[in-house]
C-alpha positions in Angstrom: 189.4 86.1 92.9 187.3 86.3 96.2 184.2 84.3 96.6 181.0 86.2 97.5 180.4 83.7 100.4 183.7 84.7 101.9 182.7 88.4 102.1 179.5 87.7 104.0 180.0 87.6 107.7 178.8 84.5 109.5 175.5 84.8 111.3 175.8 85.1 115.1 173.4 84.1 117.7 172.5 87.7 118.5 171.6 88.2 114.9 169.3 85.2 115.0 167.8 86.3 118.3 167.1 89.8 116.9 165.5 88.3 113.8 163.3 86.1 115.9 162.3 89.0 118.1 161.3 91.1 115.1 159.4 88.1 113.6 157.4 87.6 116.9 156.6 91.4 117.0 155.3 91.3 113.4 153.2 88.2 114.0 151.8 89.7 117.2 150.9 92.9 115.3 149.2 90.8 112.5 147.2 88.8 115.0 146.0 91.9 116.9 145.1 93.6 113.6 143.1 90.6 112.5 141.4 90.4 115.9 140.4 94.1 115.7 139.0 93.6 112.2 136.9 90.6 113.4 135.6 92.7 116.4 134.8 95.6 114.1 132.8 93.3 111.9 131.0 91.8 114.9 130.4 95.1 116.7 130.5 97.8 114.0 129.5 100.9 115.9 128.9 99.8 119.4 132.5 100.4 120.7 135.2 102.8 119.9 138.7 101.5 118.9 140.2 102.9 122.0 137.7 101.1 124.2 138.4 97.8 122.4 142.1 98.3 122.9 141.8 99.1 126.6 139.5 96.0 127.1 141.9 93.7 125.3 144.9 95.1 127.3 142.9 94.6 130.5 142.0 91.1 129.5 145.6 90.2 128.5 146.9 91.6 131.9 144.4 89.4 133.8 145.5 86.3 131.8 149.1 87.0 132.6 148.4 87.4 136.3 146.4 84.2 136.3 149.2 82.3 134.6 151.7 83.7 137.2 149.4 82.6 140.0 149.1 79.1 138.6 152.9 78.9 138.3 153.3 79.7 142.0 151.1 76.8 143.1 
């Protein structure tokens, strides 16, 4: 008789890396969704969703560039 644990392939590092990447993507999406909900409650009709997304992308890009500049010094 074959044990069920013997039939399951051992987890490789690439499987763990893929799972971690998927987990980070899901958490990122959840955080962005929550942030958009908060912004919609704070500014109900003043900005369109597309404008908010463009603003957040621009803000994120600036933060990344600033971090890169600080790493160079």
